[in-house]
C-alpha positions in Angstrom: 83.8 94.1 90.5 82.7 90.9 92.2 79.8 90.1 94.5 81.0 89.7 98.1 78.8 87.5 100.4 79.7 86.5 103.9 78.6 85.7 107.4 80.1 88.4 109.6 80.4 86.2 112.7 82.2 83.5 110.8 84.6 86.0 109.1 85.4 87.5 112.5 86.1 83.9 113.9 88.4 83.5 110.9 90.2 86.8 111.9 90.8 85.5 115.4 92.0 82.1 114.2 94.4 83.7 111.8 95.8 85.9 114.5 96.4 82.9 116.8 98.0 81.0 113.9 100.4 83.8 113.2 101.4 84.1 116.9 102.0 80.3 117.1 104.0 80.3 113.9 106.2 83.1 115.1 106.8 81.2 118.3 108.3 78.2 116.6 112.1 78.3 117.0 114.9 75.9 116.1 118.6 76.4 115.7 119.3 72.9 114.3 120.8 72.9 110.8 118.5 70.0 109.8 115.5 72.2 110.5 116.6 75.1 108.3 114.3 74.4 105.4 111.4 73.6 107.7 111.9 76.9 109.5 111.9 78.8 106.2 108.6 77.2 105.4 107.2 78.2 108.7 108.4 81.7 108.3 107.0 82.1 104.8 103.6 80.7 106.1 103.5 83.3 108.9 104.3 86.2 106.5 101.6 85.0 104.1 99.0 85.0 106.8 100.1 88.3 108.4 100.8 90.3 105.2 98.1 89.0 102.8 95.3 87.1 104.5 94.8 89.1 107.7 94.7 92.5 105.9 92.2 91.0 103.5 89.9 89.8 106.3 90.2 93.1 108.1 89.2 94.9 104.9 86.1 92.8 104.6 85.0 93.4 108.2 85.8 97.1 108.0 84.0 97.7 104.7 81.3 100.4 104.7 79.9 99.1 101.4 77.1 97.4 103.5 75.7 100.8 104.6 75.9 102.7 101.3 74.5 101.7 97.9 73.7 103.7 94.7 70.4 102.5 93.4 70.0 101.7 89.7 67.1 103.1 87.6 63.6 101.6 87.8 63.5 98.0 86.6 67.3 97.5 86.7 68.6 94.9 89.1 71.3 96.4 91.5 73.1 95.3 94.6 70.0 95.9 96.7 68.0 93.3 94.9 71.0 91.0 94.9 71.1 91.3 98.6 67.5 90.2 99.0 68.2 87.1 96.9 71.4 86.2 98.6 70.0 86.6 102.1 67.0 84.5 101.2 69.3 81.7 100.2 71.8 82.1 103.0 70.1 83.6 106.2 72.6 85.8 108.1 74.8 86.5 105.2 75.6 90.1 104.0 76.4 91.1 100.4 78.2 94.0 98.9 80.3 94.9 95.9 84.0 94.1 96.6 86.0 97.3 96.1 89.3 96.0 97.5 92.1 94.8 95.2 92.8 91.1 94.8 96.1 90.1 96.4 98.4 87.7 94.6 98.0 85.8 91.3 94.8 83.9 90.5 94.6 80.3 91.7 96.1 78.0 89.1 93.7 75.8 87.2 94.0 72.1 87.9 92.5 69.8 85.3 89.9 67.3 86.1 90.4 63.5 86.0 88.8 63.2 82.5 90.7 66.3 81.2 94.1 64.9 82.2 93.3 61.5 80.6 92.2 63.3 77.4 95.5 65.3 77.4 97.5 62.1 77.9 95.7 60.3 75.1 96.1 63.2 72.7 99.8 63.6 73.5 99.5 67.2 74.8 100.6 66.0 78.2 103.9 64.2 78.0 105.4 61.9 80.7 108.7 62.4 82.3 111.5 60.4 80.6 111.3 56.8 81.6 114.0 55.3 83.8 116.8 53.3 82.1 116.4 49.5 82.0 119.1 47.0 82.5 117.3 44.6 80.2 118.2 41.6 82.4 121.9 41.9 81.9 123.9 41.0 85.1 126.1 43.8 86.2 124.4 46.4 84.0 123.3 49.8 85.3 119.8 51.0 85.4 117.9 53.9 87.1 115.0 54.4 89.4 112.8 57.4 90.1 111.7 58.2 93.7 108.9 60.7 94.2 108.5 62.7 97.5 105.6 65.2 97.1 105.4 68.4 99.0 101.6 68.5 98.7 99.4 65.8 97.2 95.8 66.2 96.1 93.8 63.3 94.6 92.0 64.3 91.4 90.0 61.1 91.0 90.1 57.4 90.7 88.4 54.6 88.8 87.8 50.9 89.5 89.5 48.8 86.8 88.6 45.4 88.3 87.1 43.2 85.6 83.6 41.9 86.1 84.9 38.3 86.2 87.2 39.1 89.2 84.3 40.8 91.0 82.2 37.7 90.5 85.0 35.5 91.8 85.2 37.8 94.8 81.5 37.5 95.4 81.3 33.7 95.3 84.4 33.3 97.4 82.2 34.1 100.5 80.7 30.6 100.2 83.7 28.6 99.1 86.5 26.9 101.1 89.0 28.4 98.6 88.7 32.1 97.7 90.4 34.7 95.6 89.9 38.4 95.9 91.5 40.9 93.5 91.0 44.6 92.9 92.6 47.0 90.4 92.4 50.8 90.7 93.6 53.7 88.7 94.2 56.8 90.8 95.4 60.3 89.7 97.1 62.9 91.9 98.4 66.4 91.4 101.7 66.8 93.2 103.0 70.2 94.1 106.8 70.7 94.6 107.5 67.0 94.3 111.2 66.0 94.8 112.2 63.5 92.2 115.3 61.5 93.0 117.0 59.6 90.2 119.2 56.8 91.5 121.7 54.7 89.5 121.7 51.0 90.4 123.6 47.9 89.4 121.7 44.7 88.5 123.0 42.0 90.7 121.6 39.2 92.9 120.2 40.7 96.2 117.5 40.2 98.8 114.3 41.9 97.7 113.8 43.5 101.1 117.3 45.2 100.9 117.5 46.3 97.3 120.3 46.4 94.8 123.6 48.3 95.0 123.2 52.0 94.4 125.9 54.3 93.1 125.2 57.2 95.5 127.8 59.5 93.8 125.6 59.5 90.6 122.3 60.3 92.4 120.6 63.4 91.1 117.3 65.2 92.0 114.9 67.8 90.8 111.8 69.6 92.1 108.8 70.1 89.9 105.0 69.8 89.9 102.6 67.7 87.8 100.3 64.7 87.6 101.0 61.3 89.0 99.0 58.4 87.6 99.1 55.1 89.7 97.6 51.8 88.7 97.5 49.6 91.8 96.6 45.9 92.2 95.9 43.9 95.3 95.1 40.2 95.6 94.3 37.8 98.4 94.1 34.1 98.2 92.7 32.2 101.3 91.7 28.8 102.4 88.8 28.8 104.9 86.8 26.4 107.1 83.2 26.8 107.9 82.0 27.5 111.4 79.0 25.7 113.1 76.3 23.4 111.6 75.3 23.6 108.0 71.9 25.2 108.7 73.7 28.3 110.0 75.2 31.0 107.8 77.2 29.2 105.1 79.6 32.1 104.8 80.6 32.1 108.5 84.1 30.8 108.5 87.7 31.4 109.6 90.8 31.5 107.5 93.2 28.5 107.7 95.7 30.1 105.3 95.9 33.4 103.6 98.4 35.1 101.2 98.2 38.7 99.9 100.2 40.6 97.3 100.2 44.2 96.3 101.8 45.9 93.4 101.6 49.2 91.5 102.8 50.9 88.3 102.6 54.4 87.1 104.0 57.4 85.4 104.5 61.1 86.2 103.5 63.9 83.8 105.3 67.1 84.9 104.1 70.7 84.2 107.7 71.6 83.2 110.6 69.3 82.4 112.6 68.6 85.5 116.2 69.9 85.8 118.2 67.2 87.6 121.1 68.3 89.7 123.6 66.4 91.8 122.6 65.9 95.5 124.5 67.9 98.0 125.7 66.6 101.4 124.4 69.6 103.4 122.0 68.8 106.2 118.3 69.5 105.3 114.7 68.5 105.9 113.2 66.4 103.1 109.7 64.9 102.5 109.2 61.1 102.7 109.4 59.1 99.4 105.9 57.8 98.5 106.6 56.0 95.2 109.7 54.5 93.6 109.4 53.4 90.0 111.9 51.5 87.7 111.6 50.2 84.2 111.5 46.5 84.7 109.1 43.6 83.9 108.5 43.2 87.7 109.4 45.5 90.6 113.0 44.7 91.6 112.6 45.7 95.3 109.7 45.2 97.8 107.5 48.2 98.0 108.6 49.6 94.6 106.6 49.8 91.4 107.0 49.6 87.6 107.2 52.6 85.3 104.4 52.4 82.7 103.3 55.5 80.7 
């Protein structure tokens, strides 16, 4: 048994909002083949709201537990005393013992930032197999991994910028030549992430276009897990002061500026991914957010380096 505490007006507002959402989801229609997967997602969301969440909300509002209570013996705390405590902390809330069954499985536990780092260091959390490297051989094949998450939730991040770089950033405000650099480690939990493994050929190519890709060898898998990204950004600039010297010495405008951004990372799946050939059928897919390859430097603009 669990203690149920709620504000009746807010729960009733939730009931109305859920009903409107169900009606709007049922009203979405599309016969386009490319929208088939999206329409299935919409249909599943509507069924979840109408079959699970709306009945749950109705049960809470219709419960008579608020008007009946079996008192415990003298000196024993029961729901009546709990009600006094809860309403004192949350005016307008009602409390009762929840007699209704719990629908669906319990929510999965997602580890914290420190827990995931500890699991990575101990080896209990293993990274996905690294992409193959061409090792600088012209004409050799190598692979890249592209990640398109269904849902992304940031678990935490930490600033890795050394104190020396922070000091250089600080004094750059008063210098004609400045350098600003930041380094950050960010961790995400990705749900139903589509991982596409592409086979490429190492040749000379423009960085904004990318290398030759052997599309017939492309495979993909869907899994969930933790993505750890280390990103770096740097800006160098030459500035000129504005106005007489007695004014703010940091007031200036940039004569020239150059910025660079890069990232590296690794993915730690909950279950090993099962890569399968990509089909040619029309479908809706999520946007790729990271592409990683095993190379000393990213081979294509906007891509990162695999580092576990």
